[in-house]
N, C-alpha and C positions, 0 to 999 in steps of 0.2 A: 504494500500500500504506500502511496506517495503522499508526502506531507510537505507543505510549504510553511515555514516558520519565519515570521517577521518580527524581529526584536533587536533593538539597538544596544542591548547589553551583550557585547560580543562573547565574553567569557561564559555568562549564563547560557546564552543560546548554544554555544559549542558543547557545553557540558550536557545540556538537554538533548542535543542532537546525537551525541554518542550513546546516551541511554536509550533513545528511541531506535537507533540503528541496531543496538544489541538485541532489541525486541523484534527485529525483522522489518522495521519500517525503512523506507527510502526517504531521506529528509534533505530538502534544499533550504538554504538560509538566505535571508535578505535582512539588511540592517537599517533600511530607511523606508519611508512610506511610499515614495515614488517607485522605487525598484520593486517593492512588494506588490503594489497595485499592478504594475506592468506584467510581472510574472503570473499573478493570480488570474489576470484577465486574458492572457494569451496562451497559457499552458494548462495542461490537465492535471489536477490534484484531487485526491480523495478527501482531504481535510486541510483547512487553513488554520494555523495558530497565529493570532494577531495580538501583539502588545498594543495597548491603547496609546501610550505616550511614545511617539515616534517622530524623528525629524522628517521634514518634508510634508508628509500627510500623516495624520494620526489614524489610529485604528478605526474610529468612528467614521471618518471620511472614506477610508478604504472600503469598509463593508457597505456603506451607503452607495458608493459608486459602483461596486460590483453588482449589487442588487438592481441598481438602475440599468446596468448593462445586461441584466437577466443572467448573471453568473450565479448559480445556486449552490455552489460548493459549500458544504457545511463549515461553519466558522466557530472556532473556540477562541474567545477573547481572554487575554491575560492582562491583569492590572494589579498595581500595588494599592489601588484605591478600592475600598470595600464598601462605599456608600450605596444604599439601595437605589438612589437615582442614577448612579453610574451604571449599575447593572440594568436598570429599566431602560436607559437610553440605548444600551447595547442591543437588548432584545428588540426594542421598537424599530431599530434601524435594520434589523435582519440577522443578527447573530443567533447562533443556535445554543451556545453554552458559554459559561463565564467562570473563570477561576481567579481567585485572589492570591497574589504572591505574598509570602511563600506558600507553596502547596506540596502535597504529597505526590511523589512520582507514581505511586500505585494508583492514586485517585485520578491522576492525569491519564494513565493508560486506560482505566475503566471508562472515563469520559470519551476518549478517542474511539474505543471499541463501540460504545453506544452510538456515536455519530456515524461510524462506518456502517453499522447495521441499519441505521435509519436511511442512509443514502441522501440524495439531493433532489427531493421533489420541488417543483416550482412553487414558490411562496412569495407572491408580489407584496412589496412593503407598503403599497398604497391600495386603497379599495375604491372601486368604481361601481356605479349602478346607473346605467344610462349616462346622463350628463352630471350626475352627482358624484363628487370626489371627496374622499376622506384620507388624510395623511396621519396615521397613528403616531408617527414620530413627532410631528409638530402639533398634533391635536387641532388640525386645521380642516375645515369643511367648506366646500364651495359648490355652487350649482351654476353652470354656464359661466364659470369664472367669477361669480359673485360670492364674496365671503359670507358665511352664515355663522352667527354667534349662537352657541348652545351652552346651556348649563352643564356641569359635569355629568348629571344623571341623564340628561337628554343625549349628550355625546355618547355615553356608555350604551344606551339603548340603540342609537343609530349604528354604532360600530358593530354591535351584536347582530342586528338585522342585516347589515351589509356583508358581514362574514358568512351569513347563511342566506344570501339572496336567492330568490326563486324557490326557497324552501319554506314550508309552513312550520312555524315555531309556536309552541304552546305557551300559555301564560306561565305554567310551572317552570318551563325551561328558561323563560325570560327572567322570572323572579330569582331563580337559582344562579343565573349567570350575571345579571345586571345589578340586582340588589344583593342578597346573600342567602345562604342556606338557612340562616336563623331568623329571617324576616317572617313575622307572624301577623302582619297587617292584612288588610283587605286587598285582594288581587285586582280590584277595580283601579288601583293606583296606576296600573299599566295602561288602561284605557285613557286615563288622564294624560299620561306622558305621551302616548301615541297622538293624542289631540294636540299637545304642545308641538310635537315634531311636525305634524302635518301643517300647522300654521306657519312653520318656519321654512321647511324644505319643499313644500308643495304649493300652498295657497299663493304666495307672492309670485310664483313662476307659472301658475295655471296648469300644474301637473298633478298626477295622482300616482304616487309611488308605493304607498303602503296599503295593502289590501287586508280588510278584516275577513277572516274565515269564521263565520258564526259558529259558536260552540267549540271552537278549536283554538284559534290564535290569530297570528298575523303572518303576512308574507310581503317582503319587499321585492319588487320586480326589478329585473336588470334593465329592461327597456322602459323608457319614460312615455307615459300616455298623458293626454290632456284631461283635465277635470271634466267629468261627465256633466252635461247640461241637464239639471233636474227641474228646470222651470215648468216643463209640461207635466211632469209627474206631480208637482205640487199643485198646479192649476191647469187642469185639462182644457179650460176655456181659452187659455192663453194662445193656443195655436189656431183657434177658429176665427174665421172672418165673417162679417155680416153677409147675408145672401145677396143683398143689393144695397146700393147707396154707400155713403161714406161711413167709415168707422167713427163712433162717437166716443 
C-alpha cells in the first residue's frame, strides 16, 4: 500500500517512514505544502498523512483543494493542536481521520488499516439540491447565488435534509439527528422549523423544495420546482369568467 506523508519535521517524518516501511507500506515524503499538494493531486496513493502546520500551504488548504479537484484519497490529519474546533475544521473540509501529536504508533497503524479498508468513495464537501448550495465548512447557504441566513437549528435541519435529498426522512430520524436522542418534547417542533426553512429557502425564490409526506416525514428534492398556484383551489370562482359582458 502506498502512502504519501507531508510533514515539515524532517526527523519525525523519517522516523515514521521507517516504521511504516517495516510494516510493509511504501511511503513517499514531502516536507512542504506545495510539493505535497502536487504529489497528492497527480499521483496515486492509498492514504495521505497530512500535518496541519506546513510551509507553503497548510494541511487544511491541501485537503480543501484536493476535494475541490475531486481527489478522494483518504486523508489522516496530524497536528500538535488538540482543540475540538481544529478537528471539526479538518473533518468539515474533507479529512477522514485526525491524530494529535504525540501519538501511539500502534494506534496510527490501526487508523491507517481502517482507512484502507474503507477505501475512497466520492464524498463532495459541498451539498447541492437544484440551485440550493450549502458549504458545511463555512456554514454558508445560498440559492441562485443569494446568501441565506439561518439559525443554527435551521442550518442543522437543512444540512440533514440535503444529505438525504430525494429520500423520505421520518420525524424520528430528524429528531435523533438534528436535535438529540434525549429530546423529549413534542415532535411538532419539526413542522415549525420546516415552516421556518420554507420561508427562507423557498418563498423568496418562488420555489418548492421540501415536500411533506403525510404521516411519514419530509423529502427535499434535488430539482427545484416553482411554488404551486393554489389560488383556484382556495377559490374555484377565481378562474370563471362572466358568460357575457364585462367583469365587475
